[in-house]
N, C-alpha and C positions, 0 to 999 in steps of 0.2 A: 300536559295535558291541562287543556282550556276545562273551565267548570262547564260549559256548552259540550266539549266533547265526550265526559264521563258523563252527563246525562241520557246523550243518545246513544251512547255506547251502552248503557246501562238498559239504556228500553229498546232495543235493538236486540236485546240479549234475554228480553225479558219472560219468560214460559214458567207454565204452572203445569204439571202432569200432575202430583195429586189427582187420589182419587177423589173426588166430591159425594156427599151424598144425593139420593138419587132424586132425579128433577131439578138438581141445581143445574146452571150451565156456566161458563166463564166467560167473562167477554176481554176476547185478548185483539183490541184494532188496531195492534202493532203486528199484525201478521197480515197489513195493507199496503200495498207500497204508497201511497197519497199519503198515511196518516203519518208513516216513516219521514215521509218529504217535508209533509206540514211541520212534525217535532222538527227537524233538524233546522228548518226559518226560524220558525220559533223562539227554541232556545239559542240559534245562531244569533240571533236580533236583540237578546235579552241577557243574556250571560257568557258570553264571547271576553271569557276576565281571570283573575284566581281570585274576584271579591269571596271575605269570609260571610255567606251568610246563614240566616236565621230559618231552621225551617218549622211550616206550620203541616200540619197532620190530619185531614179529614181524614171520612172511614175509607169511602173506595170511592172508584169512578161511577158514575148512573150513566144510562143509556142514553139519556139526551146530551151530555157534555161533554169527559173524558171518554166516554167510550165510544162515542162516535172522533171526537177531533184525537184523542191520546195524551193530553191536556187537562193536565186539574183544573177542575172549576172555570174550563173555556169554552161554551155551547162554539157550534157554528157562526151565531150572528156575530158573539163577542170578538171570536177569532179576526175575523175580517170586516168588522168597522171600529173596534178600539184598538184591536193588535195590529190592524191594518195588514193581513197577512189572506189572499184570497183561498176561498176553496171551494169545491162543486156540491158540500154537501148541502142538506135539503137546511132552510135556514130554521130553525125552530129552535126557541128559548127553552132553556133550563132555571130553573126557579135559584139555584142556588151560583149558578155564574153570572144572574145578573145582582145578583148581592154583591156577590166578591167584583165587578169591577164600578159598580158603586163607590164601597168600601176603598178602590186605589184610586178614582180618580179625588175621593177628597184627602187621601193619605198626601197625593204630591202629583204624583203624575206615572202613569202605567214602568217607564226608562227606573224610576228613583226608587219605583217598589222589588219591582224584582231586582232590581240590585242589591238588595238589601234582604230583602229575603225566598226562600224557593218553598214554595207550594205541594206538598206530594200526602198520601195516603197514606194509612197505615197498611188496610191492601191496595197496591201501587195496583190493581186488576179487579174487574170489578164483577159482579154472578147479578144471576136473573133466574129465578121461579117465576112459572105460570106467565110468561110473557108479564115481568113486573120487576124492579127492582127488589136485590136482597141483599144487606148488611153484613159481614163478613162473622156479626154474633148475631144474627137474629137466628142462630141455629149453635146448640154447642157441637152439633158434630161438625158442621161447618169450621166455624172456630180452631178447631182440634184439631181440624185435616188441615188447619191452612197457616198452622204456630211455625212449622219449622222455615216455610217461603215466606211468612211475614218481617220476622226473626234475620233473617238470610238478606234481605232485601231494604232493609233500614240500616244493618249493617255494611251492604254497599254504599246506600246514598251517604252514610255519615261522612265516608271517603270523599266525599265529591268536595270540600269547604264547610262544612259547615261546623259551627255555633255549638260545641256543645255544653255550654253556660244555663240555655234556654231552649225549650219547645214548647211551640201553641197549637196544644187539642181544638180542632173545629169539633165541639161535641163535648157537652158539660157530663153527660151521664155514660152509655154503654163504652162511648169509644174513649172518654177519658180514663172510666175505669181501670178498662183492659194496658191502655199503655202505662197507665201506672205503675200496674202489676207488674207488667216486662220492665221496665224500667227497673221496679227497686231491684227484679232480677242482673239486668243485662249493665243497667247503668250507666244508659246511654246518654242521660241530659242531668244534671247538677238539677234543676226545676223545671216544669211541666203546669204550664196555665192553660184551663181549659177557657174556650171562649163559645160562646155559644153556636149552632152552626147553622149556617147562613139560608138551609132549606126551610131548621125550624119561625128560623125568623119570617121568610116572608110567607110559608104555609100560616103560622099562628098569629105572630107580633109582627102584622105588615102597620100597624098603625103607628108603632115605637118604634121604628125605621130610622129612623137621625140619630135615637139615640144608642140605638146597637152600632149602628157607622160611629159613631164619637167614641165608644165606651170600645171598638176594636181601635183607632185610630191610638184614643190614652195608652191603652196597651200596649200597642207595638211601636210606641214613639218612647217609649219609657226605658226603653232596655241602651 
């Protein structure tokens, strides 16, 4: 199977049946026919090979990016304008997506970047509470409810053809800490390198945007 086929199969069968804390809803866009169609187009375009790739792990999808398109850090605008994959979703931007595609362009090209890296999230499904994004670590009860799902999802993705020597964590705080603890127990990777989360950069450090992009490029290019 090609790398693309493994990813598509993973998302087509991705579901979360765990009982979640009161008021927490799961976002599973992969139940929608258009999302699956877009996921197939995207991954067949950039992952129809058997290249080994380095894994970049975010936190979990947000409601304006992957929570809509099904593609990590790719909002409907970037999917259409940058990846040239048309979609019918409302063209709203997501801060994280803006940063990621600026960084990808600085790296070289979309094709070059995706030939070397595979972006996912510690939890491949996102969550909403009171109409707002919720991170898997925002509640200990949610985190505990998701542990098994997260571990199983990571293990499945490692079989796509992931380089086990190194992984990048998008998030230098709780995401990195949680991933590090998991890695100590399950030895997914030899080393995990933390990078600033794109949303944090765009929301709080935007005047240093070019410095962060340079930092990303230096880290990703050092492999």
